[in-house]
Backbone as XML, in Angstrom:
<?xml version="1.0"?>
<chain id="A" units="angstrom">
  <residue number="1" name="MET">
    <atom name="N" x="143.299" y="91.895" z="74.586"/>
    <atom name="CA" x="143.073" y="92.151" z="75.770"/>
    <atom name="C" x="143.812" y="91.651" z="76.759"/>
  </residue>
  <residue number="2" name="GLN">
    <atom name="N" x="143.421" y="89.934" z="76.056"/>
    <atom name="CA" x="144.169" y="88.892" z="77.004"/>
    <atom name="C" x="145.328" y="88.695" z="77.161"/>
  </residue>
  <residue number="3" name="ALA">
    <atom name="N" x="145.858" y="89.044" z="76.103"/>
    <atom name="CA" x="147.609" y="88.795" z="76.191"/>
    <atom name="C" x="147.968" y="90.557" z="76.731"/>
  </residue>
  <residue number="4" name="THR">
    <atom name="N" x="147.187" y="91.480" z="77.002"/>
    <atom name="CA" x="148.150" y="92.488" z="77.643"/>
    <atom name="C" x="147.486" y="91.914" z="79.092"/>
  </residue>
  <residue number="5" name="ARG">
    <atom name="N" x="146.773" y="91.629" z="79.690"/>
    <atom name="CA" x="146.573" y="91.092" z="80.929"/>
    <atom name="C" x="147.799" y="90.018" z="81.285"/>
  </residue>
  <residue number="6" name="LYS">
    <atom name="N" x="148.056" y="88.863" z="80.576"/>
    <atom name="CA" x="149.019" y="87.851" z="80.631"/>
    <atom name="C" x="150.719" y="88.793" z="80.232"/>
  </residue>
  <residue number="7" name="ALA">
    <atom name="N" x="150.778" y="89.659" z="79.825"/>
    <atom name="CA" x="152.198" y="90.502" z="80.044"/>
    <atom name="C" x="152.141" y="91.182" z="80.949"/>
  </residue>
  <residue number="8" name="GLU">
    <atom name="N" x="151.372" y="91.996" z="81.957"/>
    <atom name="CA" x="151.264" y="92.151" z="82.543"/>
    <atom name="C" x="151.236" y="91.781" z="83.841"/>
  </residue>
  <residue number="9" name="ASP">
    <atom name="N" x="150.983" y="90.293" z="83.712"/>
    <atom name="CA" x="151.089" y="89.141" z="85.220"/>
    <atom name="C" x="152.705" y="88.410" z="84.758"/>
  </residue>
  <residue number="10" name="ILE">
    <atom name="N" x="153.123" y="88.521" z="83.824"/>
    <atom name="CA" x="154.521" y="88.283" z="83.519"/>
    <atom name="C" x="155.331" y="89.494" z="84.168"/>
  </residue>
  <residue number="11" name="GLU">
    <atom name="N" x="154.842" y="90.912" z="83.765"/>
    <atom name="CA" x="155.946" y="91.875" z="84.210"/>
    <atom name="C" x="155.585" y="91.726" z="85.741"/>
  </residue>
  <residue number="12" name="ARG">
    <atom name="N" x="154.733" y="91.588" z="86.702"/>
    <atom name="CA" x="154.487" y="91.579" z="88.023"/>
    <atom name="C" x="155.286" y="90.496" z="88.414"/>
  </residue>
  <residue number="13" name="ALA">
    <atom name="N" x="155.074" y="89.702" z="88.532"/>
    <atom name="CA" x="155.978" y="88.098" z="88.824"/>
    <atom name="C" x="157.020" y="88.743" z="88.427"/>
  </residue>
  <residue number="14" name="GLY">
    <atom name="N" x="157.824" y="89.431" z="87.885"/>
    <atom name="CA" x="159.440" y="89.965" z="87.496"/>
    <atom name="C" x="159.680" y="90.666" z="88.752"/>
  </residue>
  <residue number="15" name="GLU">
    <atom name="N" x="158.983" y="91.386" z="88.981"/>
    <atom name="CA" x="158.801" y="92.724" z="90.144"/>
    <atom name="C" x="158.637" y="91.734" z="91.557"/>
  </residue>
  <residue number="16" name="ASP">
    <atom name="N" x="158.245" y="91.242" z="91.474"/>
    <atom name="CA" x="157.812" y="90.332" z="92.790"/>
    <atom name="C" x="159.203" y="89.317" z="93.237"/>
  </residue>
  <residue number="17" name="ARG">
    <atom name="N" x="159.711" y="88.591" z="91.968"/>
    <atom name="CA" x="161.142" y="88.557" z="92.556"/>
    <atom name="C" x="161.848" y="89.128" z="93.110"/>
  </residue>
  <residue number="18" name="ILE">
    <atom name="N" x="162.022" y="90.521" z="92.287"/>
    <atom name="CA" x="163.075" y="91.314" z="92.503"/>
    <atom name="C" x="162.868" y="92.156" z="93.517"/>
  </residue>
  <residue number="19" name="PHE">
    <atom name="N" x="161.593" y="92.498" z="94.283"/>
    <atom name="CA" x="161.355" y="92.538" z="95.529"/>
    <atom name="C" x="161.717" y="91.825" z="97.018"/>
  </residue>
  <residue number="20" name="SER">
    <atom name="N" x="161.150" y="90.836" z="96.082"/>
    <atom name="CA" x="161.410" y="89.696" z="97.287"/>
    <atom name="C" x="163.346" y="89.680" z="97.455"/>
  </residue>
  <residue number="21" name="ALA">
    <atom name="N" x="163.793" y="89.194" z="96.574"/>
    <atom name="CA" x="165.395" y="89.127" z="96.802"/>
    <atom name="C" x="166.215" y="90.531" z="97.211"/>
  </residue>
  <residue number="22" name="LEU">
    <atom name="N" x="165.390" y="91.372" z="97.104"/>
    <atom name="CA" x="165.586" y="93.018" z="97.527"/>
    <atom name="C" x="165.248" y="92.889" z="99.014"/>
  </residue>
  <residue number="23" name="GLY">
    <atom name="N" x="164.505" y="92.181" z="99.536"/>
    <atom name="CA" x="163.452" y="92.201" z="100.889"/>
    <atom name="C" x="164.496" y="91.844" z="101.865"/>
  </residue>
  <residue number="24" name="ASP">
    <atom name="N" x="165.887" y="90.952" z="101.693"/>
    <atom name="CA" x="166.423" y="90.133" z="102.565"/>
    <atom name="C" x="167.903" y="91.388" z="102.781"/>
  </residue>
  <residue number="25" name="ALA">
    <atom name="N" x="167.656" y="91.596" z="104.168"/>
    <atom name="CA" x="169.441" y="92.176" z="104.070"/>
    <atom name="C" x="170.279" y="92.040" z="103.991"/>
  </residue>
  <residue number="26" name="THR">
    <atom name="N" x="170.598" y="90.542" z="104.253"/>
    <atom name="CA" x="171.837" y="89.969" z="103.640"/>
    <atom name="C" x="172.149" y="90.168" z="102.100"/>
  </residue>
  <residue number="27" name="ARG">
    <atom name="N" x="170.894" y="89.735" z="101.884"/>
    <atom name="CA" x="171.315" y="90.369" z="99.549"/>
    <atom name="C" x="171.617" y="91.293" z="99.678"/>
  </residue>
  <residue number="28" name="ARG">
    <atom name="N" x="171.022" y="92.582" z="100.401"/>
    <atom name="CA" x="171.550" y="93.476" z="100.482"/>
    <atom name="C" x="173.014" y="94.524" z="100.471"/>
  </residue>
  <residue number="29" name="HIS">
    <atom name="N" x="173.418" y="93.513" z="101.957"/>
    <atom name="CA" x="174.935" y="93.614" z="101.797"/>
    <atom name="C" x="175.526" y="93.059" z="100.879"/>
  </residue>
  <residue number="30" name="ILE">
    <atom name="N" x="175.021" y="92.098" z="100.534"/>
    <atom name="CA" x="176.092" y="91.717" z="99.228"/>
    <atom name="C" x="176.188" y="92.330" z="98.308"/>
  </residue>
  <residue number="31" name="LEU">
    <atom name="N" x="174.997" y="92.884" z="98.029"/>
    <atom name="CA" x="174.990" y="93.830" z="96.620"/>
    <atom name="C" x="175.599" y="95.059" z="96.960"/>
  </residue>
  <residue number="32" name="ASP">
    <atom name="N" x="176.110" y="95.844" z="98.264"/>
    <atom name="CA" x="176.824" y="96.766" z="98.576"/>
    <atom name="C" x="177.934" y="96.709" z="98.305"/>
  </residue>
  <residue number="33" name="LEU">
    <atom name="N" x="178.405" y="94.942" z="98.889"/>
    <atom name="CA" x="179.874" y="94.720" z="98.515"/>
    <atom name="C" x="180.202" y="94.763" z="96.809"/>
  </residue>
  <residue number="34" name="LEU">
    <atom name="N" x="179.239" y="93.792" z="96.485"/>
    <atom name="CA" x="179.909" y="93.854" z="95.046"/>
    <atom name="C" x="179.477" y="95.622" z="94.301"/>
  </residue>
  <residue number="35" name="ARG">
    <atom name="N" x="179.472" y="96.577" z="95.215"/>
    <atom name="CA" x="179.258" y="97.459" z="94.058"/>
    <atom name="C" x="180.887" y="97.864" z="93.589"/>
  </residue>
  <residue number="36" name="THR">
    <atom name="N" x="181.475" y="97.643" z="94.837"/>
    <atom name="CA" x="182.908" y="98.023" z="94.124"/>
    <atom name="C" x="183.582" y="97.245" z="93.120"/>
  </residue>
  <residue number="37" name="GLY">
    <atom name="N" x="183.184" y="96.249" z="93.140"/>
    <atom name="CA" x="183.731" y="95.237" z="91.588"/>
    <atom name="C" x="183.508" y="94.282" z="92.167"/>
  </residue>
  <residue number="38" name="PRO">
    <atom name="N" x="184.036" y="92.971" z="90.735"/>
    <atom name="CA" x="183.263" y="91.817" z="91.195"/>
    <atom name="C" x="184.474" y="91.085" z="92.779"/>
  </residue>
  <residue number="39" name="MET">
    <atom name="N" x="183.754" y="90.129" z="93.209"/>
    <atom name="CA" x="184.284" y="89.535" z="94.620"/>
    <atom name="C" x="183.597" y="87.721" z="94.430"/>
  </residue>
  <residue number="40" name="THR">
    <atom name="N" x="184.525" y="87.010" z="94.338"/>
    <atom name="CA" x="184.586" y="85.488" z="94.682"/>
    <atom name="C" x="183.372" y="85.289" z="95.767"/>
  </residue>
  <residue number="41" name="THR">
    <atom name="N" x="182.595" y="84.155" z="95.511"/>
    <atom name="CA" x="182.173" y="83.771" z="97.051"/>
    <atom name="C" x="182.950" y="83.724" z="98.596"/>
  </residue>
  <residue number="42" name="GLY">
    <atom name="N" x="183.763" y="83.445" z="98.234"/>
    <atom name="CA" x="184.701" y="83.158" z="99.139"/>
    <atom name="C" x="185.023" y="84.184" z="99.892"/>
  </residue>
  <residue number="43" name="GLU">
    <atom name="N" x="185.487" y="85.749" z="98.883"/>
    <atom name="CA" x="185.704" y="86.481" z="99.457"/>
    <atom name="C" x="184.427" y="87.606" z="100.382"/>
  </residue>
  <residue number="44" name="ILE">
    <atom name="N" x="183.341" y="87.398" z="99.319"/>
    <atom name="CA" x="181.803" y="87.564" z="100.533"/>
    <atom name="C" x="181.302" y="87.118" z="101.377"/>
  </residue>
  <residue number="45" name="CYS">
    <atom name="N" x="181.666" y="85.553" z="101.663"/>
    <atom name="CA" x="181.961" y="85.454" z="102.739"/>
    <atom name="C" x="182.852" y="85.605" z="103.967"/>
  </residue>
  <residue number="46" name="THR">
    <atom name="N" x="183.507" y="86.441" z="103.533"/>
    <atom name="CA" x="184.474" y="87.167" z="104.976"/>
    <atom name="C" x="183.952" y="88.019" z="105.378"/>
  </residue>
  <residue number="47" name="HIS">
    <atom name="N" x="182.945" y="88.338" z="105.127"/>
    <atom name="CA" x="182.077" y="89.618" z="105.601"/>
    <atom name="C" x="180.828" y="89.173" z="106.164"/>
  </residue>
  <residue number="48" name="PHE">
    <atom name="N" x="180.561" y="87.795" z="106.184"/>
    <atom name="CA" x="179.262" y="87.232" z="106.785"/>
    <atom name="C" x="179.799" y="86.051" z="108.451"/>
  </residue>
  <residue number="49" name="ALA">
    <atom name="N" x="178.681" y="86.481" z="109.108"/>
    <atom name="CA" x="178.898" y="84.718" z="110.324"/>
    <atom name="C" x="178.090" y="84.090" z="109.559"/>
  </residue>
  <residue number="50" name="ILE">
    <atom name="N" x="178.211" y="83.525" z="108.218"/>
    <atom name="CA" x="176.998" y="82.519" z="107.583"/>
    <atom name="C" x="177.557" y="81.577" z="106.776"/>
  </residue>
  <residue number="51" name="SER">
    <atom name="N" x="177.428" y="80.607" z="106.316"/>
    <atom name="CA" x="178.049" y="79.221" z="105.769"/>
    <atom name="C" x="178.645" y="79.624" z="104.041"/>
  </residue>
  <residue number="52" name="ARG">
    <atom name="N" x="179.270" y="79.142" z="103.740"/>
    <atom name="CA" x="179.877" y="79.495" z="101.702"/>
    <atom name="C" x="178.112" y="79.032" z="101.167"/>
  </residue>
  <residue number="53" name="PHE">
    <atom name="N" x="178.171" y="77.948" z="101.948"/>
    <atom name="CA" x="176.121" y="77.449" z="100.871"/>
    <atom name="C" x="174.956" y="78.392" z="101.060"/>
  </residue>
  <residue number="54" name="ALA">
    <atom name="N" x="175.147" y="79.295" z="101.983"/>
    <atom name="CA" x="174.415" y="80.200" z="102.285"/>
    <atom name="C" x="174.571" y="81.275" z="101.779"/>
  </residue>
  <residue number="55" name="ILE">
    <atom name="N" x="175.512" y="81.821" z="101.411"/>
    <atom name="CA" x="176.310" y="82.593" z="100.359"/>
    <atom name="C" x="175.898" y="82.518" z="98.711"/>
  </residue>
  <residue number="56" name="MET">
    <atom name="N" x="175.949" y="81.512" z="98.965"/>
    <atom name="CA" x="175.908" y="80.775" z="97.108"/>
    <atom name="C" x="173.854" y="80.812" z="96.621"/>
  </residue>
  <residue number="57" name="LYS">
    <atom name="N" x="173.476" y="80.635" z="97.854"/>
    <atom name="CA" x="172.158" y="80.275" z="97.928"/>
    <atom name="C" x="171.705" y="82.062" z="97.876"/>
  </residue>
  <residue number="58" name="HIS">
    <atom name="N" x="171.556" y="82.764" z="98.339"/>
    <atom name="CA" x="171.567" y="84.309" z="98.268"/>
    <atom name="C" x="171.660" y="84.997" z="97.192"/>
  </residue>
  <residue number="59" name="LEU">
    <atom name="N" x="173.262" y="84.165" z="96.421"/>
    <atom name="CA" x="173.336" y="84.717" z="95.120"/>
    <atom name="C" x="172.609" y="83.908" z="94.260"/>
  </residue>
  <residue number="60" name="THR">
    <atom name="N" x="172.299" y="82.966" z="94.392"/>
    <atom name="CA" x="171.706" y="82.411" z="93.685"/>
    <atom name="C" x="169.921" y="83.015" z="93.163"/>
  </residue>
  <residue number="61" name="VAL">
    <atom name="N" x="169.426" y="83.478" z="94.310"/>
    <atom name="CA" x="168.516" y="84.514" z="94.350"/>
    <atom name="C" x="168.363" y="85.599" z="94.004"/>
  </residue>
  <residue number="62" name="LEU">
    <atom name="N" x="169.878" y="86.458" z="93.995"/>
    <atom name="CA" x="169.932" y="87.537" z="92.969"/>
    <atom name="C" x="170.145" y="87.168" z="91.614"/>
  </residue>
  <residue number="63" name="VAL">
    <atom name="N" x="170.505" y="86.611" z="91.547"/>
    <atom name="CA" x="171.134" y="85.948" z="89.905"/>
    <atom name="C" x="169.248" y="85.844" z="89.474"/>
  </residue>
  <residue number="64" name="ASP">
    <atom name="N" x="168.598" y="84.785" z="89.835"/>
    <atom name="CA" x="167.703" y="84.385" z="89.596"/>
    <atom name="C" x="166.684" y="85.747" z="89.158"/>
  </residue>
  <residue number="65" name="ALA">
    <atom name="N" x="166.995" y="86.934" z="90.485"/>
    <atom name="CA" x="165.490" y="87.768" z="90.169"/>
    <atom name="C" x="166.030" y="88.997" z="89.017"/>
  </residue>
</chain>
């Protein structure tokens, strides 16, 4: 019983990370761009008025989710 509860908690934590990552409009826009194929960070940056560092942070959140 306790092992089942722990597995459910781990699954929920993963779901929380996914929903948190997708809750940001910039990250959703990045995913939309990547639907057409791979892009470099520099190519992604051309679609936003934010720094390359900010794009890299958003990409890290998406990868970690």
